[in-house]
C-alpha positions in Angstrom: 0.0 0.0 0.0 1.3 3.5 -0.8 2.1 6.0 1.9 -0.9 8.1 0.7 -3.2 5.2 1.2 -1.7 4.5 4.6 -2.2 8.1 5.6 -5.9 7.9 4.5 -6.5 4.7 6.4 -5.0 6.3 9.5 -7.1 9.4 9.2 -10.3 7.4 8.7 -9.5 5.0 11.6 -9.2 8.0 13.9 -12.9 8.8 13.3 -15.9 7.4 15.0 -17.4 4.4 13.2 -20.4 6.4 11.9 -18.1 9.0 10.3 -15.9 6.3 8.9 -18.8 4.8 7.1 -19.8 8.3 5.7 -16.2 8.9 4.6 -16.0 5.5 2.9 -19.3 6.2 1.0 -18.0 9.6 -0.2 -14.8 8.0 -1.3 -16.6 5.3 -3.2 -18.6 7.9 -5.1 -15.5 10.0 -5.7 -13.5 7.1 -7.0 -16.4 6.0 -9.2 -16.5 9.5 -10.7 -12.7 9.5 -11.3 -12.9 6.1 -13.0 -15.8 7.3 -15.2 -13.7 10.4 -16.2 -10.8 8.1 -16.9 -12.9 6.0 -19.2 -14.2 9.1 -21.0 -10.7 10.4 -21.4 -9.5 7.1 -22.8 -12.5 6.9 -25.2 -12.0 10.5 -26.4 -8.3 9.9 -27.0 -9.0 6.9 -29.1 -11.5 8.8 -31.3 -9.9 12.3 -31.3 -8.2 11.9 -34.7 -11.5 10.8 -36.3 -13.3 13.8 -34.7 -10.6 16.1 -36.1 -10.9 14.6 -39.5 -14.7 14.9 -39.5 -14.5 18.5 -38.5 -11.9 19.3 -41.2 -14.1 17.5 -43.8 -17.2 19.5 -42.7 -15.3 22.8 -42.8 -13.9 22.0 -46.3 -17.4 21.0 -47.6 -18.8 24.2 -46.2 -16.1 26.3 -47.9 -16.8 24.4 -51.2 -20.5 25.2 -50.9 -21.5 21.6 -50.4 -23.0 22.1 -47.0 -26.8 22.3 -46.6 -28.9 23.8 -43.9 -30.0 21.1 -41.4 -33.7 20.3 -41.4 -34.5 19.6 -37.8 -37.9 18.1 -38.7 -36.1 15.2 -40.4 -34.2 14.2 -37.3 
């Protein structure tokens, strides 16, 4: 276990049981959020070049007059 994890365990162990449980629940939620962000970051980094290519294509087509106004009724 890292020294940071040891420090965290020591701080939590110093609290009353009820507070320990609250801290652990908050940490679970926080860690889940961090993991979710990490997955989004990984997903975005895998698709970033495709997104850039699509944006360049759209910009080029617009400059060439090939773009059309979007009809929201057809969505």
